[in-house]
N, C-alpha and C positions, 0 to 999 in steps of 0.2 A: 504494500500500500504506500501511497504517497499523499502528502498534504500540500495544498497550495494556499498561499497567503497573499492576498491582494492588498494594495494600498494606492493612494493617490487620488481617489475620488473626491468630489466636492461640487460646489456651486460656482459657475463661471458665467459671465455675460456673453452674449452673442459675439462671435469673432475672437474670443479668447482661446487660451490653450490650457491643456492639462497633460500630465504625464502619469500613466498608470504603470505599476510594477507588480510582478508576480514572482514569488520565490517558492521554489519547490524544495521539499524536505530531503531529496536525494539527488545524486548525480543524474544527469540526463545522458541518454545513450543514443547511438546513431539512428535507431529506429523510432525514437520518440518524436512526437510532434507537439509543440506547445503553441498556444495562441489565445485568442479572445473571441468571445461571443457577447452579444448584448440582447437585452429584452426590455423593450419599452412597455409602459403601462398599457394594457389592453392589446398588445401585439404579440406575435410569436417570436421566439428566439431567432436571431439571425447571426450569421457568421460575419466577423469583422476582419480578422487577419490571423495568420499563423506563420510559424517558422519551422522548417525541417532541421532537426538537429544534425543530421548527417553532413550537410554542407552549408547550413545557414540560409538556404533559399527561402525567400519570403513570398507570401501569397496574400492578396487583399481582395475584399469585396470590391468589385469594379467601381462602384460609385463612391468609395472611400479612399481609393489609392492616392489621390492627389492631396489629401489632407491628413491622412494617418500614416504613421511609420512604426514598424515593429522591429525590434532588435533583440539580440540574445547576448548573454554573458555566460559562457560555459563555466568559467571559474566560480561564478556566484550562483549558478543554477537559476538564473533569472531571465525573464523576458520583460521587456518594457514596451509600452505603447505610447507613442507621442501623438497627441491629437492637437491639431491647429485649426484655426478658423471655424470654431465650433458653431453649430447651428442648433436651433430648438429641437429639431428632429433627432439630434444626437443624444437627447435626454433618455437615459435608460440605466438599468443595472448592468454593469459589465462584469462578466464572469471569465476568469482564467480557466483554461482547459488544457489537460494533458492527455494525449492518446498514446499508450505504450505499444510495444511490439506485438502484443497479443490482441490489440484492438480494444483494450479496456479504456474507458474514459474516466478521468478524475476531474473534479470541479472545485474551484474555490467557492467561498460563501458569497461572493459578489461585492462590488463596490459601486455606490450610487454616483452617477454623473448627472448633474442638472444644469441645463443651459437656459438661462433666463433672457427674456427679451429686454 
């Protein structure tokens, strides 16, 4: 088992920026994938971004790729999501996700991001 701890959520005005971090309780391996999902109130969960640990390749939801950036730190077992030019529709609970080599999903408890007008 692995635990994921998120931080960095908060309230920001339209056009502002936030940086979210997720720390895993173990080393990450080449088959692991870590990333972020979000769920807005009354909406279904949606994919935001992830990074493949094998090579650090990054993948984004198409409509977010120009504003969001994901990075990894192998030494710190950490992924970071930098969010810029935030919009009201970015308001959601953001969840860190880890999928291991067996296809098991692990989730953080979530961190709230609120973008106010």
